[in-house]
C-alpha positions as CSV (number, residue, x, y, z in Angstrom):
1,M,0.0,0.0,0.0
2,E,2.9,2.3,0.6
3,Q,3.9,2.1,-3.0
4,L,0.3,2.9,-4.0
5,R,0.4,6.0,-1.9
6,N,3.7,7.1,-3.3
7,D,2.4,6.6,-6.9
8,L,-0.7,8.7,-6.2
9,F,1.5,11.6,-5.0
10,K,3.7,11.5,-8.0
11,R,1.2,11.4,-10.8
12,S,-2.3,12.4,-10.1
13,P,-4.8,12.9,-12.9
14,Y,-7.0,14.8,-10.4
15,V,-4.6,17.7,-9.5
16,A,-4.3,20.2,-12.3
17,P,-2.6,23.6,-12.3
18,G,-5.0,26.4,-11.6
19,L,-7.7,24.3,-9.8
20,S,-8.6,25.3,-6.3
21,T,-8.7,22.7,-3.5
22,K,-12.5,22.7,-3.7
23,E,-12.5,22.2,-7.5
24,T,-10.0,19.4,-7.2
25,I,-12.1,17.7,-4.6
26,E,-15.2,18.0,-6.7
27,R,-13.3,16.6,-9.7
28,I,-12.3,13.6,-7.7
29,I,-15.9,13.1,-6.4
30,E,-17.3,13.4,-10.0
31,K,-14.9,10.8,-11.3
32,V,-15.5,8.3,-8.5
33,A,-19.2,8.7,-8.7
34,Y,-19.1,8.1,-12.5
35,R,-16.9,5.0,-12.0
36,F,-19.4,3.6,-9.5
37,S,-22.4,4.5,-11.7
38,L,-23.7,6.9,-9.0
39,T,-24.5,10.6,-9.1
40,V,-22.5,13.1,-7.1
41,E,-25.6,13.7,-5.0
42,Q,-25.9,10.0,-4.2
43,L,-22.2,9.9,-3.1
44,K,-22.8,12.9,-0.8
45,E,-26.1,11.8,0.7
46,K,-26.4,9.8,3.9
47,S,-26.6,6.2,2.8
48,R,-25.2,3.0,4.0
49,K,-25.7,1.1,0.8
50,R,-22.6,-0.9,0.0
51,E,-22.0,0.7,-3.4
52,V,-22.3,4.2,-1.9
53,V,-20.0,3.4,1.0
54,D,-17.4,1.9,-1.2
55,A,-17.5,4.8,-3.6
56,R,-17.3,7.3,-0.7
57,A,-14.3,5.4,0.8
58,T,-12.6,5.5,-2.6
59,A,-13.1,9.2,-2.9
60,I,-11.8,9.8,0.6
61,Y,-8.8,7.7,0.0
62,I,-7.9,9.5,-3.2
63,I,-8.5,13.0,-1.6
64,R,-6.3,12.1,1.3
65,N,-3.5,10.7,-0.8
66,T,-3.4,13.2,-3.6
67,M,-4.0,16.3,-1.6
68,G,-2.7,15.5,1.8
69,L,-5.7,17.1,3.5
70,S,-6.6,16.6,7.2
71,W,-9.2,13.9,8.0
72,A,-11.8,16.6,8.7
73,D,-11.2,18.3,5.3
74,C,-11.5,14.9,3.6
75,S,-14.8,14.1,5.2
76,Y,-16.3,17.6,5.0
77,P,-17.7,17.3,1.4
78,F,-19.6,14.2,2.5
79,G,-21.0,15.7,5.7
80,K,-19.1,13.2,7.8
81,D,-16.7,13.6,10.7
82,H,-13.0,12.9,10.8
83,A,-13.5,9.5,12.4
84,T,-15.7,8.3,9.6
85,A,-13.1,9.4,7.1
86,M,-10.4,7.5,8.9
87,H,-12.6,4.4,9.0
88,N,-13.4,4.7,5.3
89,Y,-9.7,5.1,4.5
90,D,-8.9,1.9,6.4
91,M,-11.8,0.1,4.9
92,F,-10.6,1.1,1.4
93,E,-7.2,-0.3,2.0
94,T,-8.5,-3.6,3.3
95,Q,-11.1,-4.0,0.5
96,F,-8.4,-3.1,-2.1
97,Q,-6.1,-5.9,-0.8
98,V,-8.6,-8.7,-0.2
99,N,-11.5,-8.1,-2.6
100,K,-10.5,-8.7,-6.2
101,K,-13.7,-7.4,-7.7
102,F,-13.3,-4.1,-5.8
103,H,-9.7,-4.0,-6.7
104,N,-10.4,-4.3,-10.4
105,K,-13.2,-1.7,-10.1
106,V,-11.1,1.0,-8.6
107,A,-7.5,0.2,-9.9
108,D,-7.9,2.6,-12.8
109,L,-9.0,5.4,-10.5
110,I,-5.9,5.3,-8.3
111,S,-3.3,4.6,-10.9
């Protein structure tokens, strides 16, 4: 996972010159929502459906690793607290390692 984190910092398709932090976060959320066949609104609403939780965890993981924001800043766009962001981040790492279907679904988002 350490190599994955290092690769995200080196070459991120999400961070572009001239984009504000807010615009970059929205760009990440839009791409993740699209990949999971969800709307941005679905990703941001309070839902515990597996596909929404997985997508939200993926977005938080990408935001944290590409932008180096605090846990609170990573969770803010989703109306969650920092503890939820930390849990989602850990959940993402576990799912990515053990769930081949999930790994295949998100690999192109983080590479």
